[in-house]
C-alpha positions in Angstrom: 4.7 27.0 -2.6 5.5 27.2 0.9 9.3 26.4 1.9 9.8 23.3 4.2 12.3 23.3 7.1 12.7 20.4 9.6 14.9 17.6 10.5 15.0 16.0 6.6 18.4 16.2 4.8 18.8 18.7 1.2 20.3 15.9 -0.4 17.2 13.8 0.0 14.7 16.1 -1.0 17.1 17.0 -4.5 15.9 13.2 -5.5 13.0 15.9 -7.4 12.2 18.5 -9.3 9.4 20.6 -9.1 7.1 22.5 -11.1 4.6 25.3 -9.9 2.0 25.1 -12.5 0.6 21.2 -13.3 -2.0 21.2 -16.4 -4.4 18.7 -14.8 -6.7 20.0 -12.1 -6.0 17.3 -9.0 -9.5 17.2 -6.8 -9.4 15.9 -3.4 -12.7 14.4 -3.0 -15.2 16.4 -4.9 -13.1 19.9 -4.8 -10.3 20.8 -6.5 -6.7 21.2 -4.9 -3.4 24.0 -5.2 -1.5 21.3 -7.5 1.7 21.4 -8.3 4.3 18.6 -10.3 7.2 16.5 -9.3 8.8 14.0 -11.4 10.3 10.8 -8.9 13.0 8.5 -10.5 11.3 9.9 -13.8 8.1 9.8 -12.7 5.7 12.7 -12.4 3.4 12.9 -9.3 0.9 15.8 -9.7 -0.8 16.7 -6.0 -1.8 18.8 -3.6 0.8 21.5 -2.9 0.7 20.7 0.9 2.8 17.4 -0.5 6.6 17.5 -0.7 7.9 14.2 -2.4 10.8 13.1 -1.5 12.0 9.9 -3.2 11.0 7.0 -4.9 10.1 4.2 -2.5 9.4 1.3 -5.1 7.4 0.4 -8.1 5.1 -2.4 -9.7 3.1 -4.0 -12.0 0.2 -1.6 -10.4 1.9 1.3 -9.4 4.6 3.6 -8.4 5.4 5.5 -4.9 7.5 8.1 -3.2 8.1 9.2 0.4 6.4 12.9 0.7 5.9 14.9 3.5 2.8 16.3 4.3 4.2 20.2 5.1 0.3 20.4 7.1 1.1 17.4 9.8 4.7 18.1 9.5 4.5 14.3 8.6 6.2 11.7 6.1 3.7 9.8 4.2 4.1 7.5 0.9 2.2 8.2 -2.0 1.3 5.4 -4.6 0.6 7.2 -8.1 -1.7 4.7 -10.4 -1.8 5.7 -13.9 -4.1 4.9 -16.5 -5.8 3.2 -14.4 -8.9 2.7 -16.2 -7.3 2.1 -19.6 -7.6 -1.8 -19.0 -10.0 -3.8 -16.9 -8.8 -5.9 -14.6 -6.2 -3.6 -13.2 -9.7 -0.6 -12.9 -11.0 -3.5 -10.5 -8.1 -4.0 -8.8 -7.3 -0.4 -7.5 -11.5 0.3 -6.8 -11.3 -2.8 -4.8 -8.2 -1.4 -3.0 -9.7 1.5 -2.3 -13.5 0.7 -1.2 -11.2 -1.2 1.0 -8.8 1.4 2.2 -11.3 3.3 2.9 -13.2 1.8 5.5 -10.1 -0.1 7.1 -8.8 2.0 9.9 -6.4 -0.8 12.9 -2.8 0.2 14.1 -1.2 -3.1 11.7 -2.9 -2.4 8.4 -1.9 0.6 6.4 -4.8 2.2 5.7 -5.5 4.9 3.0 -5.2 9.2 4.3 -6.8 10.9 1.6 -7.1 10.1 -2.3 -6.1 11.8 -5.0 -7.2 12.2 -8.8 -6.5 13.9 -11.9 -9.9 16.2 -13.8 -11.8 16.1 -15.6 -9.7 12.8 -17.0 -9.2 10.7 -14.2 -5.8 8.9 -16.0 -4.6 9.4 -12.3 -4.8 8.7 -9.0 -2.7 9.3 -5.7 -3.3 6.8 -2.1 -1.6 8.2 0.1 -0.8 6.4 3.2 1.5 6.3 6.8 4.9 5.8 6.0 6.7 2.7 7.0 11.1 2.6 6.2 10.9 -0.8 5.1 9.6 -4.0 4.9 9.6 -7.4 6.0 11.4 -9.0 3.0 14.1 -6.6 3.5 14.6 -7.3 6.7 14.7 -11.0 6.5 17.3 -10.8 3.7 19.2 -8.0 5.6 22.3 -8.3 8.0 19.9 -7.6 10.9 19.9 -10.7 13.4 16.3 -11.1 14.5 15.9 -12.1 17.8 13.3 -14.9 18.9 11.5 -11.7 20.6 11.7 -10.2 17.9 10.1 -12.7 15.7 7.6 -13.5 18.4 6.3 -9.3 18.5 6.5 -9.6 14.4 4.5 -12.3 14.4 2.0 -11.1 17.4 1.0 -8.3 14.6 0.9 -9.5 11.6 -2.2 -11.6 14.0 -3.5 -8.9 15.1 -4.0 -7.2 11.8 -4.9 -10.9 10.3 -7.4 -11.2 13.0 -9.1 -7.9 12.4 -9.6 -8.3 8.9 -11.0 -11.9 9.0 -13.5 -10.8 11.4 -14.8 -8.3 8.7 -14.8 -11.2 6.4 -11.9 -9.7 4.2 -9.6 -12.0 3.0 -5.8 -10.6 1.9 -4.9 -13.7 -0.4 -1.8 -12.1 -1.1 0.6 -12.3 3.0 4.2 -11.7 2.0 7.1 -10.7 3.6 7.0 -7.6 1.0 3.2 -6.7 2.1 4.4 -6.7 5.8 5.5 -2.7 6.5 7.4 -2.4 9.5 9.0 0.7 11.1 12.3 1.4 13.3 10.6 -0.1 16.2 9.1 -3.0 14.8 6.0 -1.7 14.1 4.0 -2.7 11.7 1.6 -2.8 8.8 0.0 -5.1 6.2 -0.2 -3.3 3.0 -1.4 -4.1 -0.6 -4.8 -5.3 -0.8 -5.1 -5.5 -4.7 -6.3 -9.1 -4.4 -8.4 -8.4 -1.6 -11.6 -9.8 -1.3 -14.7 -9.5 1.0 -16.1 -13.0 1.5 -19.8 -13.3 2.4 -22.0 -16.6 3.5 -22.4 -17.8 0.2 -18.7 -16.5 -1.4 -17.3 -14.1 -2.6 -18.8 -10.9 -2.2 -17.4 -8.9 -5.4 -15.9 -11.5 -7.5 -15.5 -15.0 -7.8 -12.4 -17.0 -6.2 -9.3 -17.6 -8.1 -7.0 -20.3 -8.1 -4.7 -16.9 -9.1 -3.5 -15.7 -5.6 -0.7 -15.3 -3.0 3.0 -15.7 -4.7 4.0 -19.3 -5.0 6.0 -20.0 -1.5 3.5 -18.5 0.3 0.3 -21.0 -1.3 -1.7 -22.8 0.7 -2.7 -26.5 -0.1 -6.1 -25.9 -1.1 -5.4 -22.9 -3.6 -2.0 -26.1 -4.8 -5.0 -28.2 -5.9 -6.5 -24.9 -7.8 -9.5 -25.1 -5.6 -11.5 -22.0 -5.4 -13.2 -23.3 -2.5 -10.9 -21.2 0.5 -11.5 -18.9 2.6 -9.5 -17.1 5.5 -6.9 -19.4 6.4 -5.0 -19.3 3.3 -3.4 -15.7 5.1 -2.5 -17.9 8.5 -0.8 -20.6 6.1 1.2 -17.9 4.6 1.9 -16.4 7.6 3.5 -19.9 9.2 5.6 -19.6 5.6 6.6 -16.0 6.6 7.3 -18.2 10.0 9.8 -20.4 8.6 11.3 -18.1 6.2 
């Protein structure tokens, strides 16, 4: 594997260990790539050799995310690993829905997908490569940093831009909350996590029936609180209002 020399410190790299051989073939589209396995916080990442994993970013019910370097582009990325993606029908549906949406989203305030890697011939590991952002709005809100009116206005403006883009494509995010708003040092942000998103049509939902189980409790719109299944993109705007109040 090529040695990466940049401004990133060696203590950051020390959170991962690598092995030059992988028992699984990793595919990028229909083409196999040279891969290696690294362990980040106890989780294995079998990736294209051009990616150098750095550290664990976060974990959730649907995956584990690590920060990495794309050594070909000399750029930092975030890589989300979805393990056993097709063991459970609901998890598989969520993963496929998110991938389909990310492939087609291109907006500076929406977190799109740079690349998709998967294990082969047994597709039990999926890796979604995305732009790296240094933090999220939840961490900022609960930090000691003071947000000025100018900060709040700029954050709200960018979220509204992202939502306008999504809603113009008839996409309802359905889980707008601070932890799904990624942000960097320049206060630039991206809306992420499209596992609960739906594409709406004139006749209703495009790919599944609408459910009441959407949006983290504190950001739910009134129409969802009364258990209705007749809602639209306005629920995302309500969630933004809750974020502003917070």
